[in-house]
N, CA, C, O and the ligand as a Tripos MOL2 file, in Angstrom:
@<TRIPOS>MOLECULE
protein
  305   303    77     0     0
PROTEIN
NO_CHARGES

@<TRIPOS>ATOM
      1 N          -8.5740  -55.3000   46.6890 N.3       1 MET1
      2 CA         -7.7430  -54.6000   47.6680 C.3       1 MET1
      3 C          -6.5160  -54.0160   46.9950 C.2       1 MET1
      4 O          -6.1410  -54.4070   45.8900 O.2       1 MET1
      5 N          -5.9070  -53.0770   47.6840 N.am      2 THR2
      6 CA         -4.7390  -52.3750   47.1610 C.3       2 THR2
      7 C          -3.5030  -52.7670   47.9690 C.2       2 THR2
      8 O          -3.5750  -52.9550   49.1830 O.2       2 THR2
      9 N          -2.3730  -52.8870   47.2800 N.am      3 ASP3
     10 CA         -1.1130  -53.1910   47.9600 C.3       3 ASP3
     11 C          -0.5340  -51.9280   48.5860 C.2       3 ASP3
     12 O          -0.6340  -50.8380   48.0220 O.2       3 ASP3
     13 N           0.0700  -52.0890   49.7560 N.am      4 GLY4
     14 CA          0.7280  -50.9500   50.3920 C.3       4 GLY4
     15 C           1.9050  -51.3990   51.2110 C.2       4 GLY4
     16 O           2.0340  -52.5710   51.5630 O.2       4 GLY4
     17 N           2.7800  -50.4300   51.5150 N.am      5 GLU5
     18 CA          3.9010  -50.6910   52.4120 C.3       5 GLU5
     19 C           3.8940  -49.5940   53.4700 C.2       5 GLU5
     20 O           3.7870  -48.4080   53.1550 O.2       5 GLU5
     21 N           4.0110  -50.0100   54.7330 N.am      6 VAL6
     22 CA          3.9340  -49.0610   55.8430 C.3       6 VAL6
     23 C           5.2390  -48.2720   55.9410 C.2       6 VAL6
     24 O           6.3170  -48.8530   56.0680 O.2       6 VAL6
     25 N           5.1340  -46.9390   55.8810 N.am      7 GLU7
     26 CA          6.3180  -46.0810   55.9610 C.3       7 GLU7
     27 C           6.4110  -45.3930   57.3160 C.2       7 GLU7
     28 O           7.5000  -45.0230   57.7540 O.2       7 GLU7
     29 N           5.2650  -45.2220   57.9820 N.am      8 GLN8
     30 CA          5.2480  -44.5000   59.2520 C.3       8 GLN8
     31 C           3.9760  -44.8720   59.9940 C.2       8 GLN8
     32 O           2.9240  -45.0360   59.3780 O.2       8 GLN8
     33 N           4.0630  -45.0060   61.3160 N.am      9 VAL9
     34 CA          2.8710  -45.2420   62.1340 C.3       9 VAL9
     35 C           2.8630  -44.1790   63.2230 C.2       9 VAL9
     36 O           3.8090  -44.0860   64.0040 O.2       9 VAL9
     37 N           1.8040  -43.3790   63.2820 N.am     10 ASP10
     38 CA          1.7010  -42.3280   64.2880 C.3      10 ASP10
     39 C           0.4590  -42.5820   65.1320 C.2      10 ASP10
     40 O          -0.6520  -42.1920   64.7710 O.2      10 ASP10
     41 N           0.6760  -43.2490   66.2720 N.am     11 LYS11
     42 CA         -0.4700  -43.6350   67.1000 C.3      11 LYS11
     43 C          -1.1340  -42.4160   67.7340 C.2      11 LYS11
     44 O          -2.3490  -42.4100   67.9300 O.2      11 LYS11
     45 N          -0.3500  -41.3830   68.0580 N.am     12 GLU12
     46 CA         -0.9490  -40.1970   68.6810 C.3      12 GLU12
     47 C          -1.9040  -39.4900   67.7420 C.2      12 GLU12
     48 O          -2.9620  -39.0200   68.1600 O.2      12 GLU12
     49 N          -1.5330  -39.4130   66.4720 N.am     13 ARG13
     50 CA         -2.3990  -38.7430   65.4980 C.3      13 ARG13
     51 C          -3.4090  -39.6850   64.8700 C.2      13 ARG13
     52 O          -4.3200  -39.2470   64.1680 O.2      13 ARG13
     53 N          -3.2510  -40.9720   65.1200 N.am     14 GLY14
     54 CA         -4.1670  -41.9350   64.5120 C.3      14 GLY14
     55 C          -3.9760  -42.0410   63.0140 C.2      14 GLY14
     56 O          -4.9390  -42.1580   62.2560 O.2      14 GLY14
     57 N          -2.7140  -41.9970   62.5960 N.am     15 GLU15
     58 CA         -2.4170  -42.0120   61.1600 C.3      15 GLU15
     59 C          -1.3600  -43.0400   60.8180 C.2      15 GLU15
     60 O          -0.4990  -43.3750   61.6310 O.2      15 GLU15
     61 N          -1.4480  -43.5290   59.5940 N.am     16 VAL16
     62 CA         -0.3960  -44.3790   59.0720 C.3      16 VAL16
     63 C          -0.0500  -43.8700   57.6640 C.2      16 VAL16
     64 O          -0.9350  -43.5610   56.8650 O.2      16 VAL16
     65 N           1.2550  -43.7920   57.3820 N.am     17 VAL17
     66 CA          1.6890  -43.4000   56.0410 C.3      17 VAL17
     67 C           1.9760  -44.6680   55.2590 C.2      17 VAL17
     68 O           2.7820  -45.5030   55.6690 O.2      17 VAL17
     69 N           1.3050  -44.7970   54.1320 N.am     18 LEU18
     70 CA          1.4810  -45.9610   53.2620 C.3      18 LEU18
     71 C           1.9800  -45.5220   51.9030 C.2      18 LEU18
     72 O           1.5430  -44.5110   51.3530 O.2      18 LEU18
     73 N           2.9130  -46.3100   51.3710 N.am     19 LYS19
     74 CA          3.2340  -46.2190   49.9470 C.3      19 LYS19
     75 C           2.2470  -47.1630   49.2940 C.2      19 LYS19
     76 O           2.3160  -48.3720   49.5160 O.2      19 LYS19
     77 N           1.3280  -46.6430   48.4950 N.am     20 HIS20
     78 CA          0.2690  -47.5130   47.9690 C.3      20 HIS20
     79 C           0.2820  -47.6220   46.4550 C.2      20 HIS20
     80 O           0.7610  -46.7400   45.7420 O.2      20 HIS20
     81 N          -0.2630  -48.7360   45.9930 N.am     21 GLY21
     82 CA         -0.4240  -48.9500   44.5610 C.3      21 GLY21
     83 C          -1.6900  -48.2690   44.0680 C.2      21 GLY21
     84 O          -2.2890  -47.4780   44.7970 O.2      21 GLY21
     85 N          -2.1030  -48.5630   42.8490 N.am     22 ASP22
     86 CA         -3.3330  -48.0120   42.2820 C.3      22 ASP22
     87 C          -4.4780  -48.1600   43.2720 C.2      22 ASP22
     88 O          -4.6820  -49.2370   43.8340 O.2      22 ASP22
     89 N          -5.2220  -47.0870   43.4850 N.am     23 LEU23
     90 CA         -6.2960  -47.0970   44.4750 C.3      23 LEU23
     91 C          -7.5740  -46.5830   43.8090 C.2      23 LEU23
     92 O          -7.9730  -45.4360   44.0120 O.2      23 LEU23
     93 N          -8.2060  -47.4420   43.0140 N.am     24 PRO24
     94 CA         -9.3560  -46.9940   42.2130 C.3      24 PRO24
     95 C         -10.5230  -46.4800   43.0550 C.2      24 PRO24
     96 O         -11.2580  -45.5980   42.6110 O.2      24 PRO24
     97 N         -10.7030  -47.0230   44.2770 N.am     25 SER25
     98 CA        -11.8460  -46.5880   45.0860 C.3      25 SER25
     99 C         -11.7340  -45.1040   45.4460 C.2      25 SER25
    100 O         -12.7460  -44.4490   45.6960 O.2      25 SER25
    101 N         -10.5150  -44.5740   45.4740 N.am     26 LEU26
    102 CA        -10.3350  -43.1510   45.7670 C.3      26 LEU26
    103 C          -9.8260  -42.3890   44.5430 C.2      26 LEU26
    104 O          -9.4990  -41.2060   44.6330 O.2      26 LEU26
    105 N          -9.7610  -43.0720   43.4030 N.am     27 GLY27
    106 CA         -9.3080  -42.4180   42.1800 C.3      27 GLY27
    107 C          -7.8610  -41.9600   42.2390 C.2      27 GLY27
    108 O          -7.5180  -40.8980   41.7200 O.2      27 GLY27
    109 N          -7.0060  -42.7690   42.8770 N.am     28 MET28
    110 CA         -5.6110  -42.3580   43.0540 C.3      28 MET28
    111 C          -4.6450  -43.2690   42.3120 C.2      28 MET28
    112 O          -4.8220  -44.4870   42.2700 O.2      28 MET28
    113 N          -3.6270  -42.6590   41.7310 N.am     29 PRO29
    114 CA         -2.5170  -43.4430   41.2000 C.3      29 PRO29
    115 C          -1.6130  -43.8450   42.3660 C.2      29 PRO29
    116 O          -1.8460  -43.4080   43.4930 O.2      29 PRO29
    117 N          -0.6020  -44.6540   42.1260 N.am     30 PRO30
    118 CA          0.3280  -45.0050   43.2000 C.3      30 PRO30
    119 C           0.9880  -43.7540   43.7960 C.2      30 PRO30
    120 O           1.3700  -42.8390   43.0670 O.2      30 PRO30
    121 N           1.1160  -43.7270   45.1140 N.am     31 MET31
    122 CA          1.7630  -42.5970   45.8070 C.3      31 MET31
    123 C           2.0350  -42.9770   47.2640 C.2      31 MET31
    124 O           1.6720  -44.0630   47.7170 O.2      31 MET31
    125 N           2.6750  -42.0650   47.9790 N.am     32 THR32
    126 CA          2.8810  -42.2320   49.4220 C.3      32 THR32
    127 C           2.0740  -41.1550   50.1310 C.2      32 THR32
    128 O           2.2030  -39.9710   49.8210 O.2      32 THR32
    129 N           1.2420  -41.5660   51.0840 N.am     33 MET33
    130 CA          0.3550  -40.6060   51.7470 C.3      33 MET33
    131 C          -0.0980  -41.1410   53.0960 C.2      33 MET33
    132 O           0.0940  -42.3140   53.4130 O.2      33 MET33
    133 N          -0.7080  -40.2500   53.8900 N.am     34 ALA34
    134 CA         -1.2200  -40.6260   55.2100 C.3      34 ALA34
    135 C          -2.6890  -41.0210   55.1230 C.2      34 ALA34
    136 O          -3.4620  -40.4350   54.3660 O.2      34 ALA34
    137 N          -3.0560  -42.0200   55.9060 N.am     35 PHE35
    138 CA         -4.4510  -42.4290   56.0650 C.3      35 PHE35
    139 C          -4.7830  -42.3890   57.5500 C.2      35 PHE35
    140 O          -3.9300  -42.6720   58.3910 O.2      35 PHE35
    141 N          -6.0110  -42.0400   57.8660 N.am     36 ASN36
    142 CA         -6.4800  -42.2340   59.2320 C.3      36 ASN36
    143 C          -6.7000  -43.7180   59.4610 C.2      36 ASN36
    144 O          -7.0530  -44.4590   58.5430 O.2      36 ASN36
    145 N          -6.4840  -44.1410   60.7080 N.am     37 ALA37
    146 CA         -6.7320  -45.5410   61.0400 C.3      37 ALA37
    147 C          -7.0990  -45.6420   62.5140 C.2      37 ALA37
    148 O          -6.6730  -44.8270   63.3330 O.2      37 ALA37
    149 N          -7.8910  -46.6480   62.8340 N.am     38 SER38
    150 CA         -8.2900  -46.8570   64.2290 C.3      38 SER38
    151 C          -7.0910  -47.3340   65.0470 C.2      38 SER38
    152 O          -6.1090  -47.8330   64.4990 O.2      38 SER38
    153 N          -7.1870  -47.1710   66.3590 N.am     39 LYS39
    154 CA         -6.1340  -47.6740   67.2620 C.3      39 LYS39
    155 C          -5.8840  -49.1490   67.0390 C.2      39 LYS39
    156 O          -4.7460  -49.6180   67.0220 O.2      39 LYS39
    157 N          -6.9850  -49.8680   66.8680 N.am     40 GLN40
    158 CA         -6.9180  -51.3160   66.6790 C.3      40 GLN40
    159 C          -6.0680  -51.6710   65.4490 C.2      40 GLN40
    160 O          -5.2540  -52.5930   65.4880 O.2      40 GLN40
    161 N          -6.2720  -50.9230   64.3640 N.am     41 VAL41
    162 CA         -5.4840  -51.1620   63.1470 C.3      41 VAL41
    163 C          -4.0300  -50.7430   63.3750 C.2      41 VAL41
    164 O          -3.1100  -51.4680   62.9960 O.2      41 VAL41
    165 N          -3.8200  -49.5800   63.9910 N.am     42 LEU42
    166 CA         -2.4590  -49.0700   64.1910 C.3      42 LEU42
    167 C          -1.6130  -50.0160   65.0320 C.2      42 LEU42
    168 O          -0.4150  -50.1640   64.7950 O.2      42 LEU42
    169 N          -2.2390  -50.6520   66.0110 N.am     43 GLU43
    170 CA         -1.5050  -51.5800   66.8800 C.3      43 GLU43
    171 C          -0.8900  -52.7350   66.0940 C.2      43 GLU43
    172 O           0.1270  -53.2980   66.5000 O.2      43 GLU43
    173 N          -1.5080  -53.0820   64.9740 N.am     44 ARG44
    174 CA         -1.0640  -54.2530   64.2230 C.3      44 ARG44
    175 C          -0.0490  -53.9050   63.1340 C.2      44 ARG44
    176 O           0.4440  -54.8000   62.4480 O.2      44 ARG44
    177 N           0.2740  -52.6110   62.9640 N.am     45 LEU45
    178 CA          1.1360  -52.2110   61.8530 C.3      45 LEU45
    179 C           2.5060  -51.7580   62.3410 C.2      45 LEU45
    180 O           2.6210  -51.0690   63.3550 O.2      45 LEU45
    181 N           3.5370  -52.1520   61.6070 N.am     46 SER46
    182 CA          4.8940  -51.6900   61.8910 C.3      46 SER46
    183 C           5.5260  -51.2110   60.5910 C.2      46 SER46
    184 O           5.1650  -51.6580   59.5020 O.2      46 SER46
    185 N           6.4760  -50.2920   60.7310 N.am     47 VAL47
    186 CA          7.1840  -49.7620   59.5590 C.3      47 VAL47
    187 C           7.8130  -50.9200   58.7840 C.2      47 VAL47
    188 O           8.4540  -51.7970   59.3640 O.2      47 VAL47
    189 N           7.6240  -50.9070   57.4870 N.am     48 GLY48
    190 CA          8.1870  -51.9330   56.6190 C.3      48 GLY48
    191 C           7.2110  -53.0490   56.2930 C.2      48 GLY48
    192 O           7.4630  -53.8420   55.3860 O.2      48 GLY48
    193 N           6.0820  -53.1260   57.0270 N.am     49 ASP49
    194 CA          5.0900  -54.1690   56.7370 C.3      49 ASP49
    195 C           4.5300  -54.0050   55.3310 C.2      49 ASP49
    196 O           4.2370  -52.8960   54.8850 O.2      49 ASP49
    197 N           4.3880  -55.1260   54.6480 N.am     50 LYS50
    198 CA          3.6910  -55.1380   53.3620 C.3      50 LYS50
    199 C           2.2440  -55.5510   53.6460 C.2      50 LYS50
    200 O           2.0010  -56.5740   54.2860 O.2      50 LYS50
    201 N           1.3090  -54.7690   53.1770 N.am     51 VAL51
    202 CA         -0.1020  -55.0200   53.4920 C.3      51 VAL51
    203 C          -0.9620  -54.9490   52.2360 C.2      51 VAL51
    204 O          -0.5340  -54.5030   51.1720 O.2      51 VAL51
    205 N          -2.1980  -55.4130   52.4170 N.am     52 ARG52
    206 CA         -3.2460  -55.1630   51.4340 C.3      52 ARG52
    207 C          -4.3640  -54.4860   52.1930 C.2      52 ARG52
    208 O          -4.6280  -54.8240   53.3470 O.2      52 ARG52
    209 N          -5.0280  -53.5270   51.5550 N.am     53 PHE53
    210 CA         -6.0000  -52.7460   52.3230 C.3      53 PHE53
    211 C          -7.1500  -52.2420   51.4630 C.2      53 PHE53
    212 O          -7.0780  -52.1800   50.2350 O.2      53 PHE53
    213 N          -8.2280  -51.8800   52.1840 N.am     54 TYR54
    214 CA         -9.3110  -51.0900   51.6160 C.3      54 TYR54
    215 C          -9.2800  -49.7290   52.2720 C.2      54 TYR54
    216 O          -8.9940  -49.6210   53.4640 O.2      54 TYR54
    217 N          -9.5740  -48.6720   51.5010 N.am     55 ALA55
    218 CA         -9.6570  -47.3260   52.0710 C.3      55 ALA55
    219 C         -10.9000  -46.6300   51.5270 C.2      55 ALA55
    220 O         -11.3260  -46.8740   50.3980 O.2      55 ALA55
    221 N         -11.4730  -45.7580   52.3560 N.am     56 GLU56
    222 CA        -12.6250  -44.9410   51.9710 C.3      56 GLU56
    223 C         -12.4210  -43.5440   52.5290 C.2      56 GLU56
    224 O         -11.6160  -43.3290   53.4340 O.2      56 GLU56
    225 N         -13.1690  -42.5960   51.9690 N.am     57 ILE57
    226 CA        -13.1960  -41.2650   52.5700 C.3      57 ILE57
    227 C         -14.2020  -41.3020   53.7200 C.2      57 ILE57
    228 O         -15.3890  -41.5440   53.5030 O.2      57 ILE57
    229 N         -13.7240  -41.0600   54.9450 N.am     58 VAL58
    230 CA        -14.5840  -41.0180   56.1220 C.3      58 VAL58
    231 C         -14.4150  -39.6400   56.7450 C.2      58 VAL58
    232 O         -13.2970  -39.2310   57.0580 O.2      58 VAL58
    233 N         -15.5260  -38.9190   56.9290 N.am     59 LYS59
    234 CA        -15.4780  -37.5400   57.4570 C.3      59 LYS59
    235 C         -14.4800  -36.7050   56.6700 C.2      59 LYS59
    236 O         -13.7380  -35.9070   57.2420 O.2      59 LYS59
    237 N         -14.4670  -36.8960   55.3550 N.am     60 GLY60
    238 CA        -13.6330  -36.0670   54.4940 C.3      60 GLY60
    239 C         -12.1680  -36.4640   54.4120 C.2      60 GLY60
    240 O         -11.3770  -35.7900   53.7520 O.2      60 GLY60
    241 N         -11.7950  -37.5710   55.0880 N.am     61 GLU61
    242 CA        -10.3820  -37.9380   55.0720 C.3      61 GLU61
    243 C         -10.1900  -39.3930   54.6660 C.2      61 GLU61
    244 O         -10.9930  -40.2590   55.0120 O.2      61 GLU61
    245 N          -9.1090  -39.6480   53.9220 N.am     62 PRO62
    246 CA         -8.8260  -41.0290   53.5440 C.3      62 PRO62
    247 C          -8.5710  -41.8740   54.7960 C.2      62 PRO62
    248 O          -7.7710  -41.5120   55.6590 O.2      62 PRO62
    249 N          -9.2620  -42.9890   54.8680 N.am     63 THR63
    250 CA         -9.2480  -43.8030   56.0910 C.3      63 THR63
    251 C          -9.1460  -45.2760   55.7150 C.2      63 THR63
    252 O          -9.8250  -45.7430   54.8000 O.2      63 THR63
    253 N          -8.2970  -45.9970   56.4250 N.am     64 LEU64
    254 CA         -8.1880  -47.4340   56.2070 C.3      64 LEU64
    255 C          -9.3910  -48.1120   56.8440 C.2      64 LEU64
    256 O          -9.6690  -47.9180   58.0270 O.2      64 LEU64
    257 N         -10.0900  -48.8960   56.0630 N.am     65 THR65
    258 CA        -11.2590  -49.5960   56.6080 C.3      65 THR65
    259 C         -10.9760  -51.0790   56.8100 C.2      65 THR65
    260 O         -11.6870  -51.7510   57.5570 O.2      65 THR65
    261 N          -9.9380  -51.5930   56.1450 N.am     66 HIS66
    262 CA         -9.5570  -52.9940   56.3390 C.3      66 HIS66
    263 C          -8.0950  -53.1400   55.9370 C.2      66 HIS66
    264 O          -7.6850  -52.6620   54.8790 O.2      66 HIS66
    265 N          -7.3130  -53.7980   56.7820 N.am     67 VAL67
    266 CA         -5.8990  -54.0190   56.4740 C.3      67 VAL67
    267 C          -5.5450  -55.4540   56.8210 C.2      67 VAL67
    268 O          -5.9470  -55.9610   57.8680 O.2      67 VAL67
    269 N          -4.7970  -56.1060   55.9490 N.am     68 GLU68
    270 CA         -4.2740  -57.4140   56.2950 C.3      68 GLU68
    271 C          -2.8520  -57.5500   55.7640 C.2      68 GLU68
    272 O          -2.4840  -56.8900   54.7930 O.2      68 GLU68
    273 N          -2.0420  -58.4170   56.4080 N.am     69 PRO69
    274 CA         -0.6820  -58.6290   55.9050 C.3      69 PRO69
    275 C          -0.7390  -59.1490   54.4710 C.2      69 PRO69
    276 O          -1.6030  -59.9590   54.1380 O.2      69 PRO69
    277 N           0.1740  -58.6900   53.6260 N.am     70 ALA70
    278 CA          0.1460  -59.0890   52.2190 C.3      70 ALA70
    279 C           0.3190  -60.5960   52.0730 C.2      70 ALA70
    280 O          -0.1920  -61.1900   51.1240 O.2      70 ALA70
    281 N           1.0360  -61.2180   53.0090 N.am     71 GLY71
    282 CA          1.3020  -62.6480   52.8810 C.3      71 GLY71
    283 C           0.1700  -63.5400   53.3590 C.2      71 GLY71
    284 O           0.2580  -64.7630   53.2490 O.2      71 GLY71
    285 N          -0.9030  -62.9400   53.8920 N.am     72 GLU72
    286 CA         -1.9420  -63.7490   54.5280 C.3      72 GLU72
    287 C          -2.8570  -64.4350   53.5230 C.2      72 GLU72
    288 O          -3.4790  -65.4540   53.8210 O.2      72 GLU72
    289 N          -2.9260  -63.8550   52.3210 N.am     73 ARG73
    290 CA         -3.8370  -64.4200   51.3230 C.3      73 ARG73
    291 C          -3.2190  -65.6260   50.6440 C.2      73 ARG73
    292 O          -2.0090  -65.6880   50.4220 O.2      73 ARG73
    293 N          -4.0640  -66.5730   50.3210 N.am     74 ALA74
    294 CA         -3.6030  -67.7670   49.6190 C.3      74 ALA74
    295 C          -3.0830  -67.3680   48.2430 C.2      74 ALA74
    296 O          -3.6630  -66.5050   47.5840 O.2      74 ALA74
    297 N          -1.9930  -67.9920   47.8080 N.am     75 PRO75
    298 CA         -1.5090  -67.7080   46.4550 C.3      75 PRO75
    299 C          -2.5120  -68.1690   45.4090 C.2      75 PRO75
    300 O          -3.2430  -69.1370   45.6200 O.2      75 PRO75
    301 N          -2.5420  -67.4610   44.2640 N.am     76 ARG76
    302 CA         -3.4660  -67.8730   43.2070 C.3      76 ARG76
    303 C          -2.6840  -68.4520   42.0510 C.2      76 ARG76
    304 O          -3.2730  -68.8620   41.0510 O.2      76 ARG76
    305 CU         -2.9720  -41.7790   47.6500 Cu       77 CU77
@<TRIPOS>BOND
     1     1     2 1
     2     2     3 1
     3     3     4 2
     4     3     5 am
     5     5     6 1
     6     6     7 1
     7     7     8 2
     8     7     9 am
     9     9    10 1
    10    10    11 1
    11    11    12 2
    12    11    13 am
    13    13    14 1
    14    14    15 1
    15    15    16 2
    16    15    17 am
    17    17    18 1
    18    18    19 1
    19    19    20 2
    20    19    21 am
    21    21    22 1
    22    22    23 1
    23    23    24 2
    24    23    25 am
    25    25    26 1
    26    26    27 1
    27    27    28 2
    28    27    29 am
    29    29    30 1
    30    30    31 1
    31    31    32 2
    32    31    33 am
    33    33    34 1
    34    34    35 1
    35    35    36 2
    36    35    37 am
    37    37    38 1
    38    38    39 1
    39    39    40 2
    40    39    41 am
    41    41    42 1
    42    42    43 1
    43    43    44 2
    44    43    45 am
    45    45    46 1
    46    46    47 1
    47    47    48 2
    48    47    49 am
    49    49    50 1
    50    50    51 1
    51    51    52 2
    52    51    53 am
    53    53    54 1
    54    54    55 1
    55    55    56 2
    56    55    57 am
    57    57    58 1
    58    58    59 1
    59    59    60 2
    60    59    61 am
    61    61    62 1
    62    62    63 1
    63    63    64 2
    64    63    65 am
    65    65    66 1
    66    66    67 1
    67    67    68 2
    68    67    69 am
    69    69    70 1
    70    70    71 1
    71    71    72 2
    72    71    73 am
    73    73    74 1
    74    74    75 1
    75    75    76 2
    76    75    77 am
    77    77    78 1
    78    78    79 1
    79    79    80 2
    80    79    81 am
    81    81    82 1
    82    82    83 1
    83    83    84 2
    84    83    85 am
    85    85    86 1
    86    86    87 1
    87    87    88 2
    88    87    89 am
    89    89    90 1
    90    90    91 1
    91    91    92 2
    92    91    93 am
    93    93    94 1
    94    94    95 1
    95    95    96 2
    96    95    97 am
    97    97    98 1
    98    98    99 1
    99    99   100 2
   100    99   101 am
   101   101   102 1
   102   102   103 1
   103   103   104 2
   104   103   105 am
   105   105   106 1
   106   106   107 1
   107   107   108 2
   108   107   109 am
   109   109   110 1
   110   110   111 1
   111   111   112 2
   112   111   113 am
   113   113   114 1
   114   114   115 1
   115   115   116 2
   116   115   117 am
   117   117   118 1
   118   118   119 1
   119   119   120 2
   120   119   121 am
   121   121   122 1
   122   122   123 1
   123   123   124 2
   124   123   125 am
   125   125   126 1
   126   126   127 1
   127   127   128 2
   128   127   129 am
   129   129   130 1
   130   130   131 1
   131   131   132 2
   132   131   133 am
   133   133   134 1
   134   134   135 1
   135   135   136 2
   136   135   137 am
   137   137   138 1
   138   138   139 1
   139   139   140 2
   140   139   141 am
   141   141   142 1
   142   142   143 1
   143   143   144 2
   144   143   145 am
   145   145   146 1
   146   146   147 1
   147   147   148 2
   148   147   149 am
   149   149   150 1
   150   150   151 1
   151   151   152 2
   152   151   153 am
   153   153   154 1
   154   154   155 1
   155   155   156 2
   156   155   157 am
   157   157   158 1
   158   158   159 1
   159   159   160 2
   160   159   161 am
   161   161   162 1
   162   162   163 1
   163   163   164 2
   164   163   165 am
   165   165   166 1
   166   166   167 1
   167   167   168 2
   168   167   169 am
   169   169   170 1
   170   170   171 1
   171   171   172 2
   172   171   173 am
   173   173   174 1
   174   174   175 1
   175   175   176 2
   176   175   177 am
   177   177   178 1
   178   178   179 1
   179   179   180 2
   180   179   181 am
   181   181   182 1
   182   182   183 1
   183   183   184 2
   184   183   185 am
   185   185   186 1
   186   186   187 1
   187   187   188 2
   188   187   189 am
   189   189   190 1
   190   190   191 1
   191   191   192 2
   192   191   193 am
   193   193   194 1
   194   194   195 1
   195   195   196 2
   196   195   197 am
   197   197   198 1
   198   198   199 1
   199   199   200 2
   200   199   201 am
   201   201   202 1
   202   202   203 1
   203   203   204 2
   204   203   205 am
   205   205   206 1
   206   206   207 1
   207   207   208 2
   208   207   209 am
   209   209   210 1
   210   210   211 1
   211   211   212 2
   212   211   213 am
   213   213   214 1
   214   214   215 1
   215   215   216 2
   216   215   217 am
   217   217   218 1
   218   218   219 1
   219   219   220 2
   220   219   221 am
   221   221   222 1
   222   222   223 1
   223   223   224 2
   224   223   225 am
   225   225   226 1
   226   226   227 1
   227   227   228 2
   228   227   229 am
   229   229   230 1
   230   230   231 1
   231   231   232 2
   232   231   233 am
   233   233   234 1
   234   234   235 1
   235   235   236 2
   236   235   237 am
   237   237   238 1
   238   238   239 1
   239   239   240 2
   240   239   241 am
   241   241   242 1
   242   242   243 1
   243   243   244 2
   244   243   245 am
   245   245   246 1
   246   246   247 1
   247   247   248 2
   248   247   249 am
   249   249   250 1
   250   250   251 1
   251   251   252 2
   252   251   253 am
   253   253   254 1
   254   254   255 1
   255   255   256 2
   256   255   257 am
   257   257   258 1
   258   258   259 1
   259   259   260 2
   260   259   261 am
   261   261   262 1
   262   262   263 1
   263   263   264 2
   264   263   265 am
   265   265   266 1
   266   266   267 1
   267   267   268 2
   268   267   269 am
   269   269   270 1
   270   270   271 1
   271   271   272 2
   272   271   273 am
   273   273   274 1
   274   274   275 1
   275   275   276 2
   276   275   277 am
   277   277   278 1
   278   278   279 1
   279   279   280 2
   280   279   281 am
   281   281   282 1
   282   282   283 1
   283   283   284 2
   284   283   285 am
   285   285   286 1
   286   286   287 1
   287   287   288 2
   288   287   289 am
   289   289   290 1
   290   290   291 1
   291   291   292 2
   292   291   293 am
   293   293   294 1
   294   294   295 1
   295   295   296 2
   296   295   297 am
   297   297   298 1
   298   298   299 1
   299   299   300 2
   300   299   301 am
   301   301   302 1
   302   302   303 1
   303   303   304 2
@<TRIPOS>SUBSTRUCTURE
     1 MET1         2 RESIDUE 1 A MET
     2 THR2         6 RESIDUE 1 A THR
     3 ASP3        10 RESIDUE 1 A ASP
     4 GLY4        14 RESIDUE 1 A GLY
     5 GLU5        18 RESIDUE 1 A GLU
     6 VAL6        22 RESIDUE 1 A VAL
     7 GLU7        26 RESIDUE 1 A GLU
     8 GLN8        30 RESIDUE 1 A GLN
     9 VAL9        34 RESIDUE 1 A VAL
    10 ASP10       38 RESIDUE 1 A ASP
    11 LYS11       42 RESIDUE 1 A LYS
    12 GLU12       46 RESIDUE 1 A GLU
    13 ARG13       50 RESIDUE 1 A ARG
    14 GLY14       54 RESIDUE 1 A GLY
    15 GLU15       58 RESIDUE 1 A GLU
    16 VAL16       62 RESIDUE 1 A VAL
    17 VAL17       66 RESIDUE 1 A VAL
    18 LEU18       70 RESIDUE 1 A LEU
    19 LYS19       74 RESIDUE 1 A LYS
    20 HIS20       78 RESIDUE 1 A HIS
    21 GLY21       82 RESIDUE 1 A GLY
    22 ASP22       86 RESIDUE 1 A ASP
    23 LEU23       90 RESIDUE 1 A LEU
    24 PRO24       94 RESIDUE 1 A PRO
    25 SER25       98 RESIDUE 1 A SER
    26 LEU26      102 RESIDUE 1 A LEU
    27 GLY27      106 RESIDUE 1 A GLY
    28 MET28      110 RESIDUE 1 A MET
    29 PRO29      114 RESIDUE 1 A PRO
    30 PRO30      118 RESIDUE 1 A PRO
    31 MET31      122 RESIDUE 1 A MET
    32 THR32      126 RESIDUE 1 A THR
    33 MET33      130 RESIDUE 1 A MET
    34 ALA34      134 RESIDUE 1 A ALA
    35 PHE35      138 RESIDUE 1 A PHE
    36 ASN36      142 RESIDUE 1 A ASN
    37 ALA37      146 RESIDUE 1 A ALA
    38 SER38      150 RESIDUE 1 A SER
    39 LYS39      154 RESIDUE 1 A LYS
    40 GLN40      158 RESIDUE 1 A GLN
    41 VAL41      162 RESIDUE 1 A VAL
    42 LEU42      166 RESIDUE 1 A LEU
    43 GLU43      170 RESIDUE 1 A GLU
    44 ARG44      174 RESIDUE 1 A ARG
    45 LEU45      178 RESIDUE 1 A LEU
    46 SER46      182 RESIDUE 1 A SER
    47 VAL47      186 RESIDUE 1 A VAL
    48 GLY48      190 RESIDUE 1 A GLY
    49 ASP49      194 RESIDUE 1 A ASP
    50 LYS50      198 RESIDUE 1 A LYS
    51 VAL51      202 RESIDUE 1 A VAL
    52 ARG52      206 RESIDUE 1 A ARG
    53 PHE53      210 RESIDUE 1 A PHE
    54 TYR54      214 RESIDUE 1 A TYR
    55 ALA55      218 RESIDUE 1 A ALA
    56 GLU56      222 RESIDUE 1 A GLU
    57 ILE57      226 RESIDUE 1 A ILE
    58 VAL58      230 RESIDUE 1 A VAL
    59 LYS59      234 RESIDUE 1 A LYS
    60 GLY60      238 RESIDUE 1 A GLY
    61 GLU61      242 RESIDUE 1 A GLU
    62 PRO62      246 RESIDUE 1 A PRO
    63 THR63      250 RESIDUE 1 A THR
    64 LEU64      254 RESIDUE 1 A LEU
    65 THR65      258 RESIDUE 1 A THR
    66 HIS66      262 RESIDUE 1 A HIS
    67 VAL67      266 RESIDUE 1 A VAL
    68 GLU68      270 RESIDUE 1 A GLU
    69 PRO69      274 RESIDUE 1 A PRO
    70 ALA70      278 RESIDUE 1 A ALA
    71 GLY71      282 RESIDUE 1 A GLY
    72 GLU72      286 RESIDUE 1 A GLU
    73 ARG73      290 RESIDUE 1 A ARG
    74 ALA74      294 RESIDUE 1 A ALA
    75 PRO75      298 RESIDUE 1 A PRO
    76 ARG76      302 RESIDUE 1 A ARG
    77 CU77       305 GROUP 0 **** ****
């Protein structure tokens, strides 16, 4: 999974802006960008949240397929 920080949540557009780390699944270096996300995912996100996520290209657009709070995982 990739680390991200929520910068913006736009429920009307179904988008979330994340500052993300290396994202090899999409061939991206760290950057800040918008992802499509389901209503269900958007409801759980607030600006400033630190998350870990998976993203894929869905219908030609970067889309969050799984998001969890960064603190939820057990420390290693
Ligand atoms: Cu990106």
